[in-house]
C-alpha positions as CSV (number, residue, x, y, z in Angstrom):
1,M,17.7,8.8,43.6
2,E,17.1,5.0,43.4
3,Q,13.8,3.2,43.6
4,V,12.9,-0.5,43.6
5,F,9.7,-1.7,42.1
6,Q,8.0,-5.1,42.8
7,I,6.5,-6.1,39.5
8,E,3.9,-8.9,38.7
9,G,3.2,-10.2,35.3
10,M,6.7,-10.8,34.0
11,S,7.2,-14.3,32.7
12,C,10.1,-14.2,30.2
13,G,13.0,-12.3,28.9
14,G,10.8,-10.4,26.5
15,C,8.8,-9.1,29.5
16,V,12.0,-7.9,31.1
17,A,13.1,-6.1,27.9
18,S,9.7,-4.4,27.7
19,V,10.0,-3.1,31.3
20,E,13.6,-2.0,30.6
21,R,12.5,-0.1,27.4
22,A,9.6,1.5,29.1
23,L,11.8,2.8,31.9
24,R,14.7,3.9,29.8
25,A,12.4,6.0,27.7
26,Q,11.6,8.2,30.6
27,A,13.4,11.6,31.0
28,G,15.9,11.6,33.9
29,V,16.4,7.8,34.1
30,Q,20.0,7.0,34.5
31,Q,20.2,3.2,35.1
32,V,17.7,0.3,35.0
33,A,18.2,-3.2,36.2
34,V,15.2,-5.6,35.9
35,S,15.3,-9.1,37.4
36,L,12.8,-11.7,36.3
37,A,13.7,-14.1,39.1
38,D,13.3,-11.3,41.8
39,K,10.3,-9.8,40.0
40,Q,11.7,-6.4,40.5
41,A,13.2,-3.3,38.8
42,K,15.9,-1.1,40.2
43,V,15.9,2.4,38.7
44,A,18.3,5.2,39.4
45,F,17.0,8.6,38.2
46,D,17.3,12.3,38.5
47,A,14.6,13.5,40.9
48,A,14.5,16.9,39.3
49,Q,13.4,15.4,36.1
50,M,11.4,12.4,37.0
51,D,9.3,11.1,40.0
52,V,8.3,7.7,41.3
53,A,4.7,8.0,40.3
54,R,5.6,8.5,36.5
55,L,7.9,5.6,36.6
56,R,5.3,3.4,38.1
57,A,2.9,4.6,35.4
58,A,5.4,3.7,32.7
59,I,5.7,0.2,34.0
60,E,1.9,-0.1,34.2
61,A,1.5,1.2,30.6
62,A,3.9,-1.4,29.4
63,G,1.3,-4.0,30.7
64,F,2.7,-5.0,34.1
65,E,1.4,-4.5,37.6
66,V,3.5,-2.7,40.3
67,V,3.0,-4.2,43.7
68,G,3.1,-2.1,46.8
């Protein structure tokens, strides 16, 4: 499954790295692509192991706001 998150609060490459680390640490996450310019993260994951709410919570726990 794939989900795109709109993220507020990213202002540098370090922010992008923090979001990537937070998402990759989650069980079932297969691929992560975070774009500072687009303010979004695309995440491919196994829906049997992970769900959208927990991915959103991981981004927010890293200190960023998920919009929408």
